[in-house]
Structures are given as structure tokens and as C-alpha cells.
C-alpha positions as CSV (number, residue, x, y, z in Angstrom):
1,M,-0.3,0.1,-0.3
2,I,1.0,3.7,-0.5
3,L,-0.7,6.2,0.4
4,D,0.9,9.7,-1.3
5,N,-0.3,13.5,-2.7
6,I,-0.1,14.0,-6.3
7,A,2.7,16.5,-5.7
8,H,4.8,13.3,-4.8
9,R,4.8,12.4,-7.5
10,D,8.4,12.1,-8.5
11,S,8.9,10.2,-5.6
12,Y,8.0,7.3,-7.8
13,R,10.3,7.7,-10.7
14,Q,11.8,4.1,-10.1
15,M,8.3,2.6,-11.3
16,A,7.8,3.0,-14.7
17,D,3.8,2.2,-14.3
18,L,2.8,4.3,-11.7
19,T,4.7,6.7,-12.9
20,Q,3.0,6.8,-16.3
21,V,-0.2,6.7,-14.6
22,L,0.6,9.4,-12.0
23,E,1.6,11.8,-14.7
24,Y,-1.4,11.1,-16.7
25,M,-4.1,11.9,-13.2
26,A,-1.7,14.5,-12.1
27,E,-3.0,15.8,-15.6
28,Q,-7.1,15.1,-14.9
29,T,-9.5,18.1,-13.6
30,V,-13.2,17.6,-13.0
31,Q,-13.0,18.9,-16.5
32,T,-10.6,17.5,-18.2
33,M,-11.7,13.7,-16.8
34,P,-12.1,11.4,-18.6
35,E,-16.1,9.6,-19.4
36,A,-14.6,6.2,-20.5
37,P,-11.2,3.8,-19.6
38,V,-8.2,5.5,-20.6
39,Q,-5.8,3.1,-22.2
40,L,-1.8,4.1,-21.4
41,R,0.1,0.6,-21.9
42,E,-2.6,-2.1,-23.9
43,G,-4.1,-4.2,-21.8
44,E,-1.3,-3.9,-19.2
45,V,-1.6,-0.2,-18.0
46,F,-5.1,1.9,-17.9
47,V,-7.0,4.5,-16.0
48,N,-10.6,4.6,-15.4
49,P,-12.7,6.9,-14.4
50,A,-16.0,6.9,-11.5
51,Q,-18.2,8.9,-10.3
52,F,-20.4,7.7,-6.7
53,T,-21.8,8.5,-4.3
54,T,-19.6,7.3,-0.8
55,K,-22.2,5.2,1.8
56,P,-22.1,3.8,5.3
57,L,-19.1,1.4,6.2
58,E,-21.8,-2.3,6.2
59,E,-22.6,-1.0,2.9
60,C,-19.4,-1.5,1.3
61,R,-17.2,-4.6,0.7
62,F,-14.0,-5.6,0.7
63,E,-12.3,-6.1,-3.1
64,L,-9.4,-8.8,-3.8
65,H,-7.4,-8.6,-7.3
66,R,-4.5,-10.6,-7.8
67,N,-3.4,-9.1,-11.8
68,F,-3.6,-5.9,-11.7
69,A,-2.2,-2.8,-8.7
70,D,-5.5,-0.2,-8.4
71,V,-3.9,2.9,-8.0
72,H,-7.4,5.3,-6.1
73,Y,-6.4,9.3,-6.8
74,I,-9.6,11.3,-5.5
75,L,-10.7,14.6,-8.3
76,E,-13.4,15.4,-5.9
77,G,-14.9,15.1,-2.9
78,S,-13.5,12.5,-0.3
79,E,-13.3,8.7,-0.1
80,T,-12.9,6.9,3.1
81,I,-11.2,3.3,2.2
82,I,-9.8,0.5,4.5
83,V,-7.2,-1.5,3.8
84,A,-5.9,-4.9,4.9
85,D,-3.8,-7.6,3.8
86,I,-5.7,-10.7,1.5
87,A,-4.8,-13.2,4.4
88,E,-7.0,-11.7,7.3
89,T,-10.4,-12.0,4.6
90,T,-12.6,-14.6,4.0
91,E,-13.8,-14.7,0.5
92,T,-17.5,-13.8,-0.3
93,T,-18.1,-13.9,-3.8
94,P,-15.3,-16.4,-6.2
95,Y,-13.0,-15.3,-8.1
96,N,-14.1,-13.6,-11.4
97,K,-10.8,-13.8,-13.9
98,V,-12.4,-11.4,-16.6
99,Q,-12.8,-8.8,-14.1
100,D,-10.0,-9.7,-11.9
101,I,-12.2,-9.4,-9.0
102,S,-13.7,-11.4,-5.4
103,F,-15.0,-9.6,-3.0
104,A,-14.4,-10.8,1.3
105,T,-15.2,-9.7,4.7
106,C,-12.3,-8.9,7.5
107,T,-12.7,-7.0,10.6
108,K,-9.1,-5.7,10.8
109,G,-7.3,-3.0,8.3
110,V,-6.1,0.7,8.2
111,V,-8.7,3.1,7.8
112,C,-7.1,5.8,5.2
113,T,-9.1,9.4,3.9
114,L,-8.6,10.0,0.8
115,Y,-9.3,13.7,-0.6
116,P,-9.1,15.9,-3.6
117,G,-4.8,15.2,-4.8
118,D,-4.8,12.7,-2.7
119,F,-3.9,9.1,-4.2
120,L,-3.6,5.4,-2.5
121,V,-2.2,2.5,-3.9
122,C,-3.1,-0.9,-3.4
123,F,-1.5,-4.1,-4.7
124,P,-3.1,-7.5,-4.9
125,Q,-1.3,-8.6,-1.3
126,D,-3.5,-5.1,-0.3
127,A,-8.2,-5.8,0.2
128,H,-9.3,-2.6,-0.1
129,R,-12.7,-2.1,1.1
130,V,-14.4,1.4,-1.1
131,G,-16.7,4.2,-1.5
132,I,-17.7,4.6,2.9
133,M,-18.9,7.8,4.3
134,Q,-17.4,9.8,7.0
135,N,-20.4,11.4,8.2
136,A,-22.6,10.9,5.7
137,P,-23.6,10.3,1.9
138,A,-21.3,12.6,-0.3
139,P,-20.0,12.4,-4.6
140,V,-17.2,11.6,-5.4
141,K,-15.2,11.7,-8.8
142,K,-12.2,10.0,-9.0
143,L,-9.7,7.7,-11.2
144,I,-9.0,4.7,-10.8
145,G,-5.4,3.3,-12.1
146,K,-5.1,-0.1,-13.0
147,I,-1.1,-1.7,-12.9
148,K,-1.0,-4.9,-14.0
149,V,1.1,-6.7,-11.6
């Protein structure tokens, strides 16, 4: 897991794919946010736009990925994400190979609240419970980078 702000993206120059995603994200605003996925390297590195309303904790599930790391980048609003070691999770939905996702429950985790400009990298060992509200449901606009690992 990496939690940082886009202003510090130069710290990750040694990680080429992450650098490519962060540079793309740094260029985006709410006004220029893409409406559809953007391929940065076909099938290997891409960015998905997301707009949603945050929800209460109990309505959010842990996601698990095997082949891609996620890079969550907030453009507008704020989102709480809980990150846990996959070894601490109990899978509740079988793995979908096409979508590279399964869902799980877990009672442990690190709570991260992201604001505009913040990013969170979740590697395959990092189960992550996304879309959690802070005090009340609120809209979020974000980009989700996907990096094949």
C-alpha cells in the first residue's frame, strides 16, 4: 500500500508504470476527467473514471485483485478506504478472472481518508474496502488506475 499526494509523484520515478499513471492523473481535472477507460498501455496499464456517492461502512465490501494493482486518485470529494492484508480476509464472492475481482469480509484494516490530490495504491496483497462515507453520503469523482503486476 502507498498513500501519498500527487504533488509527491516524483518520489515514484523508479516505478515506470506507476509514474505513467500518476503523470496522467496529475493532468486531469473534474472538467477534463475522461468519460470512458483510457488505455495507457494496452491491457497492462489503464485508467477508469468513477463517479459515485459514498455509503455507510456496512454497505461497502472488500475488493481483492490478483493481477492488477489499483491506484485510487481523488479529483473531487473525499472517500474513506480501509486496506487489509488479504490473509486476514474471508472471501464471500468467488474470483472472477475476466474482471480480476472477488469480494471478502474482514474485521481488521488501516483506515485511509483521501481528499482531492491524494492517491492510494493497493497491490494484490492489499484487500480494500472502498466508497465509505465520512459523516454522510457525498459525491466523489475519482480516477482508478490499473497496473498489471
